[in-house]
C-alpha positions in Angstrom: 116.0 126.6 172.2 119.2 126.7 170.1 117.5 126.9 166.7 119.1 128.7 163.8 117.0 130.2 161.0 118.7 131.6 158.0 116.6 133.6 155.5 117.8 134.8 152.1 121.4 135.3 153.3 123.9 136.7 150.9 127.5 137.8 151.2 129.6 139.4 148.4 133.4 139.9 148.3 134.3 142.6 145.9 131.7 143.7 143.3 128.3 141.9 143.0 129.1 141.3 139.4 131.9 139.1 140.5 129.5 136.7 142.2 128.4 135.9 145.7 130.3 133.9 148.3 126.9 133.0 149.6 123.7 133.7 147.6 120.1 133.7 148.8 120.7 130.9 151.5 117.7 129.6 153.4 118.3 127.1 156.1 116.5 125.9 159.2 118.6 124.2 161.8 116.6 122.6 164.6 117.6 122.3 168.2 119.9 119.5 169.3 120.9 118.5 165.8 124.2 117.8 164.2 124.1 119.7 160.9 127.0 119.7 158.4 127.7 122.3 155.7 129.3 120.2 153.0 130.9 121.1 149.7 134.1 121.7 147.7 136.6 124.5 148.3 135.0 127.9 147.5 131.4 126.7 147.8 130.5 129.2 150.6 130.4 126.8 153.6 133.1 128.5 155.7 131.7 131.9 154.8 128.3 130.7 156.0 129.8 129.4 159.3 131.5 132.8 159.8 128.3 134.6 159.2 126.5 132.4 161.8 129.4 133.1 164.2 129.1 136.9 163.8 132.6 137.4 162.4 131.3 139.0 159.2 128.2 141.1 158.3 125.8 139.8 155.6 125.0 142.0 152.6 121.4 140.7 152.6 119.2 138.5 154.7 119.0 137.6 158.4 120.1 135.0 160.9 117.9 134.3 163.9 118.9 132.2 166.9 115.7 131.3 168.6 113.5 134.4 168.4 116.4 136.8 168.3 117.8 138.3 165.1 121.6 138.2 165.5 122.7 139.1 162.0 121.3 141.4 159.2 122.7 143.9 156.8 122.1 146.5 159.4 124.5 145.0 161.9 125.5 141.9 163.9 125.5 140.8 167.5 129.2 140.3 168.4 130.4 136.7 168.6 130.7 136.7 172.4 127.0 137.6 172.8 125.6 134.8 170.6 125.8 131.9 173.0 128.0 130.0 170.6 131.3 128.2 170.9 133.8 127.8 168.0 136.3 125.1 167.2 138.9 125.8 164.5 140.8 123.7 162.1 144.2 124.5 163.7 143.0 123.9 167.3 143.9 127.4 168.4 145.0 126.3 171.9 147.5 128.5 173.8 150.9 126.7 173.7 152.2 128.3 176.9 149.1 127.4 179.0 148.4 123.9 180.5 145.3 121.9 179.5 143.5 123.2 182.6 144.4 126.8 181.9 143.2 126.5 178.3 139.9 125.1 179.3 139.2 127.3 182.3 139.9 130.5 180.4 136.2 131.2 179.3 134.9 130.5 182.8 137.3 133.0 184.3 136.2 135.6 181.8 132.6 134.9 183.1 133.9 135.3 186.7 132.8 131.8 187.7 134.0 131.1 191.3 137.3 129.2 191.3 136.1 125.9 192.9 133.0 125.7 190.7 135.2 126.4 187.6 137.6 123.7 188.6 134.8 121.2 189.0 133.4 122.2 185.6 136.8 121.8 183.9 137.6 118.4 185.4 134.1 117.1 184.5 134.5 118.4 180.9 138.0 116.9 180.6 136.5 113.5 181.6 133.8 113.9 179.0 136.3 114.4 176.2 138.6 111.6 177.5 141.4 113.9 178.8 141.0 113.1 182.5 144.4 113.3 184.3 146.1 115.4 181.6 145.1 118.8 183.0 148.7 119.8 183.9 150.2 119.0 180.5 151.2 121.6 177.9 149.8 121.3 174.4 153.3 120.3 173.1 153.0 117.2 175.3 149.8 116.1 173.6 148.9 114.4 170.3 147.0 116.2 167.6 143.8 114.4 168.6 144.3 115.3 172.3 144.9 119.0 171.3 141.6 118.9 169.4 139.8 117.6 172.5 141.3 120.5 174.5 139.8 122.9 171.9 136.4 121.1 172.2 136.5 121.1 176.0 137.3 124.9 176.0 134.3 125.6 173.8 131.9 123.3 175.6 132.8 124.1 179.2 131.0 127.5 179.0 127.8 125.6 178.0 127.0 127.2 174.6 123.7 126.5 173.0 125.4 126.1 169.6 128.9 124.8 168.7 130.4 125.8 165.4 133.2 123.5 164.0 135.4 124.6 161.1 136.9 121.4 159.6 138.3 120.4 163.0 139.5 117.0 162.0 141.3 117.8 158.7 144.8 117.9 160.3 144.5 114.4 161.8 145.6 111.2 160.2 143.0 108.9 158.7 142.7 106.5 161.7 142.5 109.2 164.3 139.9 111.1 162.2 137.7 108.1 162.2 138.0 107.7 166.0 137.3 111.4 166.5 134.2 111.2 164.3 132.7 108.7 166.7 133.7 110.7 169.7 132.2 113.9 168.2 128.9 112.3 167.5 128.7 110.7 171.0 129.6 114.1 172.5 126.9 115.9 170.6 124.3 113.3 171.8 125.5 113.5 175.4 125.5 117.3 175.6 122.3 117.9 173.5 124.1 121.0 171.9 123.3 122.0 168.4 126.4 121.3 166.3 127.1 123.1 163.0 130.0 121.5 161.2 131.9 122.4 158.1 133.8 119.9 155.9 134.6 118.9 152.3 134.8 115.2 153.3 131.6 113.4 152.2 132.3 110.3 154.4 132.7 112.6 157.4 129.4 114.3 156.7 127.6 111.0 156.2 129.0 109.5 159.4 128.3 112.5 161.7 125.2 114.3 160.5 121.5 114.4 161.3 121.1 116.8 158.3 123.5 117.8 155.5 123.5 121.1 153.6 125.2 120.5 150.3 126.6 123.7 148.9 128.1 124.6 145.5 128.9 128.0 144.0 127.6 129.8 147.1 124.1 128.2 146.8 122.4 125.5 148.7 121.9 122.5 146.4 120.1 120.2 148.9 119.3 120.0 152.6 118.3 116.6 153.9 119.3 113.5 155.9 122.5 111.6 154.9 120.4 108.9 153.3 118.4 111.5 151.2 121.5 113.3 149.8 123.3 110.1 149.0 120.4 108.0 147.6 118.0 110.7 146.4 120.2 113.6 145.2 118.3 116.7 144.2 120.5 117.3 141.1 123.6 116.1 139.2 125.8 118.4 141.3 124.8 116.6 144.5 124.9 113.1 142.9 128.4 113.8 141.6 129.8 115.2 144.8 128.4 112.6 147.2 130.8 109.8 146.5 131.4 107.7 143.3 128.6 107.7 140.8 128.2 106.5 137.2 126.2 108.6 134.8 124.9 106.3 132.1 123.4 108.1 129.0 119.9 106.9 128.2 116.5 107.8 126.8 113.2 107.9 128.6 110.8 105.4 127.0 107.3 104.3 127.7 106.8 100.7 128.7 104.0 98.4 130.0 104.7 99.4 133.6 105.2 103.1 132.9 108.2 105.2 132.0 111.7 103.6 132.1 115.2 104.6 131.0 116.7 102.7 128.0 120.4 102.2 128.4 122.2 100.3 125.6 118.8 99.1 124.4 117.9 97.7 127.8 115.0 99.2 129.8 115.9 100.0 133.4 112.8 100.7 135.6 114.5 103.7 137.2 112.4 106.4 139.0 111.6 108.8 136.2 110.1 112.0 137.7 107.1 113.8 136.3 109.0 116.5 134.5 110.6 114.0 132.1 108.8 112.7 129.0 109.2 109.7 126.6 112.0 110.3 124.1 113.9 112.7 126.3 117.7 112.2 126.6 118.7 111.7 130.3 121.6 110.5 132.4 121.0 107.6 134.8 122.9 108.1 138.0 124.1 104.7 139.4 126.2 104.1 142.5 128.9 101.3 142.1 127.3 99.3 144.9 124.0 99.2 143.0 125.5 97.2 140.1 125.1 93.4 140.2 127.5 91.3 138.1 127.3 87.8 136.8 129.3 85.8 134.2 127.7 85.1 130.9 125.7 86.8 128.2 123.1 89.4 129.0 119.5 88.3 129.4 116.3 90.1 129.8 116.8 93.4 131.7 120.6 92.9 131.8 123.4 94.8 130.2 126.3 93.2 128.5 129.8 94.4 129.5 133.5 93.5 129.6 135.7 93.8 132.6 138.5 96.2 131.7 140.2 96.6 135.1 139.9 95.7 138.8 141.2 97.0 142.1 141.2 94.9 145.3 140.3 97.1 148.3 140.1 94.5 151.1 136.5 94.8 152.1 135.4 95.1 148.5 136.6 94.8 144.9 136.1 97.6 142.4 135.7 96.8 138.7 135.9 99.0 135.7 133.5 97.8 133.0 132.7 98.8 129.4 129.3 98.5 127.9 128.8 97.4 124.3 128.2 101.1 123.4 131.6 102.0 124.8 130.3 103.6 128.0 132.5 103.0 131.0 131.2 102.4 134.6 132.4 101.2 137.9 130.9 98.5 140.1 131.8 97.3 143.6 131.3 93.7 144.8 131.9 91.6 147.8 135.6 90.3 147.7 134.3 86.7 147.4 132.7 87.6 144.1 135.7 87.5 141.7 135.9 88.3 138.0 138.9 88.7 135.8 140.0 91.4 133.4 138.6 90.4 130.0 135.6 88.5 131.4 132.3 89.0 129.6 129.7 89.7 132.2 126.1 90.7 132.4 125.0 93.3 134.9 121.8 94.4 136.4 121.1 97.7 138.2 119.2 98.2 141.4 116.8 100.7 140.0 115.4 101.8 143.4 118.8 103.4 144.2 119.1 105.2 140.9 118.3 108.8 140.0 117.4 110.2 136.6 118.5 113.7 135.4 117.9 115.6 132.1 121.1 115.5 130.0 122.7 118.9 129.9 122.5 120.6 126.5 120.3 117.8 125.0 117.4 119.0 122.9 114.1 117.3 123.5 
């Protein structure tokens, strides 16, 4: 079983007073899952991947693969004895070797008989859509094909775990989207546990079974793509996972329980148990959760003015201003058209909202 269990993992660069690259990380990665470490630059995701790979030693905590401790402050099992493969951002294929020679390298190190190794390489090249290109040099391949060579080289030795460090970041947008699909299909076909590092939220949402959102060296949330997008654990996660509006409001008691008053309108958002009536909060609203209509606001609707719009093909994005001056963004179907200057009313799909205490606000 290629499970990974990370317990209280920490890594410092320089003095402890300067802060940790990774601090007290706890993470359980189950067998056969596609797990993404997601966050901005400097959040600790690449350090975590390198700790899992065995390239660096933790200052505290442990990493287990199955029942075996592979990393602790006392020492690490070397990378070549962990049953893991690694795919890097820059492909790291040998430019003077053919595709076949690049892919067969690990099998030769393991002294796999030549004919068996050849069959394995050809089967793997077919799996990553490189059949017939085994005699080409990397310089004769596109960027996407070179990345497939790197994948094939890592997978042909049948690792239990594949680690991927932003492997698509050097590809153009269209090729990245194509490779996303191929990566997910490859993970399902092989049944290998994938641990993937990226700063791209769309990439993480498209690929992952589970996403670990990191910030400042700490795990902020670990859950399914739907959980981290629609039910963020805190404002850091809500803000990082795509576009979000933070509308200032106040918790108020109503006939159906607690709600959030925004511009004098009660929004029946999911107010969690630690919040109380009268408490200042921020209501996190995704642009696609805002519904627009022409006319004055009615019961449960907010009045706003369209201040700008951007046509994006499959949707139209509007900038709106509430009567209080608060700005927000909304996204609609391209057939729903409004003009700059229009007075509109808007409703909010409260089920897709989150409520967070306002930072620095006294209650």
